[in-house]
C-alpha positions as a Markdown table, in Angstrom:
| # | Residue | x | y | z |
|---|---|---|---|---|
| 1 | Met | 16.3 | -21.8 | -14.1 |
| 2 | Pro | 13.3 | -20.5 | -16.0 |
| 3 | Gln | 11.7 | -23.1 | -18.2 |
| 4 | Ser | 12.3 | -21.3 | -21.5 |
| 5 | Leu | 16.0 | -20.7 | -20.7 |
| 6 | Ala | 16.4 | -24.4 | -19.7 |
| 7 | Val | 14.9 | -25.5 | -23.0 |
| 8 | Gly | 17.0 | -23.1 | -25.0 |
| 9 | Ala | 20.2 | -24.3 | -23.3 |
| 10 | Phe | 19.3 | -27.9 | -23.9 |
| 11 | Val | 18.6 | -27.4 | -27.6 |
| 12 | Phe | 21.8 | -25.4 | -28.0 |
| 13 | Gly | 23.7 | -28.2 | -26.3 |
| 14 | Ala | 22.2 | -30.8 | -28.6 |
| 15 | Val | 23.3 | -28.8 | -31.7 |
| 16 | Leu | 26.8 | -28.4 | -30.3 |
| 17 | Leu | 26.9 | -32.2 | -29.5 |
| 18 | Ile | 25.9 | -33.0 | -33.1 |
| 19 | Ile | 28.5 | -30.7 | -34.5 |
| 20 | Gly | 31.1 | -32.3 | -32.2 |
| 21 | Leu | 30.1 | -35.8 | -33.4 |
| 22 | Val | 29.4 | -35.3 | -37.1 |
| 23 | Gly | 31.7 | -32.3 | -37.8 |
| 24 | Gly | 29.2 | -30.4 | -39.9 |
| 25 | Gly | 27.7 | -30.7 | -43.4 |
| 26 | Phe | 24.1 | -31.0 | -42.3 |
| 27 | Lys | 20.9 | -28.9 | -42.2 |
| 28 | Leu | 19.0 | -28.3 | -39.0 |
| 29 | Phe | 15.8 | -26.2 | -38.7 |
| 30 | Gly | 16.7 | -24.6 | -42.0 |
| 31 | Ala | 20.2 | -23.7 | -40.9 |
| 32 | Glu | 23.1 | -25.2 | -42.8 |
| 33 | Met | 26.1 | -26.3 | -40.9 |
| 34 | Pro | 29.1 | -26.2 | -43.2 |
| 35 | Gly | 31.5 | -29.1 | -43.3 |
| 36 | Gly | 35.2 | -29.0 | -42.7 |
| 37 | Val | 35.2 | -28.3 | -38.9 |
| 38 | Ser | 38.6 | -28.9 | -37.4 |
| 39 | Asp | 39.1 | -31.6 | -34.9 |
| 40 | Arg | 40.0 | -29.1 | -32.1 |
| 41 | Asn | 36.7 | -27.2 | -32.8 |
| 42 | Arg | 34.7 | -30.5 | -32.8 |
| 43 | Gly | 36.2 | -31.4 | -29.4 |
| 44 | Val | 35.2 | -28.0 | -27.9 |
| 45 | Ala | 31.7 | -28.2 | -29.4 |
| 46 | Phe | 31.3 | -31.8 | -28.0 |
| 47 | Val | 32.4 | -30.7 | -24.5 |
| 48 | Leu | 30.2 | -27.5 | -24.6 |
| 49 | Gly | 27.3 | -29.6 | -25.9 |
| 50 | Ile | 27.5 | -31.9 | -22.9 |
| 51 | Val | 27.7 | -29.0 | -20.5 |
| 52 | Phe | 24.7 | -27.2 | -22.1 |
| 53 | Ile | 22.7 | -30.4 | -21.9 |
| 54 | Leu | 23.6 | -31.3 | -18.3 |
| 55 | Val | 23.3 | -27.8 | -16.7 |
| 56 | Pro | 19.6 | -27.4 | -17.3 |
| 57 | Leu | 18.9 | -31.0 | -16.2 |
| 58 | Phe | 20.7 | -30.5 | -12.9 |
| 59 | Ala | 19.4 | -26.9 | -12.4 |
| 60 | Glu | 15.9 | -28.2 | -12.6 |
| 61 | Arg | 16.5 | -30.7 | -9.8 |
| 62 | Gly | 18.1 | -28.1 | -7.7 |
| 63 | Thr | 20.1 | -30.1 | -5.2 |
| 64 | Asp | 22.2 | -32.5 | -7.3 |
| 65 | Ile | 25.0 | -30.0 | -8.1 |
| 66 | Lys | 25.0 | -28.1 | -4.9 |
| 67 | Gly | 24.2 | -30.9 | -2.5 |
| 68 | Pro | 21.4 | -30.7 | 0.1 |
| 69 | Ser | 20.8 | -27.3 | 1.4 |
| 70 | Pro | 21.3 | -27.0 | 5.1 |
| 71 | Thr | 18.2 | -26.5 | 7.2 |
| 72 | Pro | 18.2 | -23.0 | 8.6 |
| 73 | Thr | 18.1 | -22.9 | 12.3 |
| 74 | Pro | 15.3 | -20.7 | 13.5 |
| 75 | Thr | 16.4 | -17.5 | 15.1 |
| 76 | Pro | 15.0 | -17.3 | 18.7 |
| 77 | Ile | 12.6 | -14.4 | 19.1 |
| 78 | Pro | 13.1 | -12.6 | 22.4 |
| 79 | Asn | 10.0 | -12.1 | 24.5 |
| 80 | Pro | 8.5 | -8.9 | 23.5 |
| 81 | Ala | 7.8 | -6.3 | 26.2 |
| 82 | Pro | 4.5 | -6.7 | 27.8 |
| 83 | Pro | 1.9 | -4.6 | 26.0 |
| 84 | Val | 1.2 | -1.2 | 27.5 |
| 85 | Pro | -2.5 | -1.0 | 28.2 |
| 86 | Ala | -4.2 | 1.8 | 26.4 |
| 87 | Pro | -5.5 | 4.6 | 28.6 |
| 88 | Val | -9.1 | 4.1 | 29.5 |
| 89 | Val | -11.2 | 6.9 | 28.2 |
| 90 | Gln | -14.4 | 7.2 | 30.1 |
| 91 | Pro | -17.3 | 8.2 | 28.0 |
| 92 | Glu | -18.7 | 11.5 | 28.9 |
| 93 | Ile | -22.0 | 11.1 | 30.6 |
| 94 | Pro | -24.5 | 13.5 | 29.1 |
| 95 | Lys | -26.0 | 15.9 | 31.6 |
| 96 | Pro | -29.7 | 16.0 | 31.8 |
| 97 | Ser | -31.3 | 18.8 | 30.0 |
| 98 | Tyr | -33.2 | 19.7 | 33.1 |
| 99 | Val | -32.1 | 20.2 | 36.7 |
| 100 | Pro | -34.4 | 18.7 | 39.3 |
| 101 | Ala | -35.7 | 21.2 | 41.7 |
| 102 | Val | -34.5 | 21.1 | 45.3 |
| 103 | Tyr | -36.8 | 22.4 | 48.1 |
| 104 | Tyr | -35.7 | 23.5 | 51.6 |
| 105 | Ala | -38.3 | 23.3 | 54.5 |
| 106 | Glu | -38.2 | 24.3 | 58.1 |
| 107 | Ala | -40.5 | 23.2 | 60.9 |
| 108 | Arg | -40.6 | 25.2 | 64.2 |
| 109 | Cys | -42.4 | 24.4 | 67.4 |
| 110 | Ser | -43.0 | 27.6 | 69.4 |
| 111 | Ala | -44.1 | 25.7 | 72.5 |
| 112 | Thr | -40.8 | 23.8 | 73.0 |
| 113 | Gly | -38.4 | 25.8 | 70.9 |
| 114 | Ala | -37.5 | 22.7 | 68.8 |
| 115 | Trp | -37.0 | 23.0 | 65.1 |
| 116 | Gly | -36.0 | 20.8 | 62.2 |
| 117 | Trp | -35.1 | 21.3 | 58.6 |
| 118 | Ala | -34.8 | 19.1 | 55.4 |
| 119 | Lys | -34.0 | 19.2 | 51.7 |
| 120 | Ala | -36.0 | 17.2 | 49.1 |
| 121 | Val | -37.1 | 17.2 | 45.5 |
| 122 | Ser | -40.7 | 18.1 | 46.3 |
| 123 | Pro | -42.1 | 20.6 | 48.8 |
| 124 | Asp | -44.3 | 18.0 | 50.5 |
| 125 | Ala | -41.3 | 15.6 | 51.0 |
| 126 | Ala | -39.2 | 18.4 | 52.4 |
| 127 | Met | -41.9 | 19.6 | 54.8 |
| 128 | Ser | -42.6 | 16.0 | 56.0 |
| 129 | Gln | -38.9 | 15.4 | 56.7 |
| 130 | Ala | -38.6 | 18.8 | 58.5 |
| 131 | Val | -41.6 | 18.0 | 60.7 |
| 132 | Ser | -40.1 | 14.6 | 61.6 |
| 133 | Asn | -36.8 | 16.3 | 62.5 |
| 134 | Cys | -38.6 | 18.9 | 64.6 |
| 135 | Ile | -40.4 | 16.1 | 66.5 |
| 136 | Ser | -37.1 | 14.2 | 67.0 |
| 137 | Tyr | -35.6 | 17.3 | 68.7 |
| 138 | Gly | -38.4 | 17.5 | 71.2 |
| 139 | Gly | -41.2 | 19.3 | 69.3 |
| 140 | Ile | -44.9 | 18.5 | 69.6 |
| 141 | Pro | -46.3 | 17.0 | 66.4 |
| 142 | Ala | -49.2 | 19.4 | 66.0 |
| 143 | Cys | -47.0 | 22.4 | 66.9 |
| 144 | Cys | -44.2 | 21.3 | 64.4 |
| 145 | Ser | -46.8 | 20.9 | 61.6 |
| 146 | Asn | -48.2 | 24.4 | 62.1 |
| 147 | Gly | -44.9 | 26.2 | 61.9 |
| 148 | Thr | -43.7 | 24.8 | 58.6 |
| 149 | Thr | -42.2 | 26.9 | 55.7 |
| 150 | Trp | -40.5 | 25.9 | 52.5 |
| 151 | Arg | -38.8 | 27.5 | 49.6 |
| 152 | Arg | -37.2 | 26.3 | 46.4 |
| 153 | Ile | -33.4 | 26.6 | 46.5 |
| 154 | Gln | -32.5 | 25.2 | 43.1 |
């Protein structure tokens, strides 16, 4: 019960209790209670006065009128479904603004008929690997080195 309502009910109950005991003929807070209240009305005022005094007192305490409130049993919460993993978004890898050049080289040995080829990022590396491949297929080192050509393919 709000505090102001409880105080108002208590004061009203006290006035009714005084009317029930005295029967009237008095002044209270500038209000005049006339005399000559019947016995039946005095009894009703007395009972209502006690009720209006006791209700705010017990309402403030909360459990005296109603009794102890039962402790609520907690509702079991079912296990939630396992979380669904969010899709993994791979960040886009930026492409380089330049494209590295790729060179193709061939090395031929006219004495043995062996030849080799290679791709590399520089002409010198491509020719060196092509000569090595020509020699590994039976070419003569000096012969494979003389018959080397290269071109840029990318």
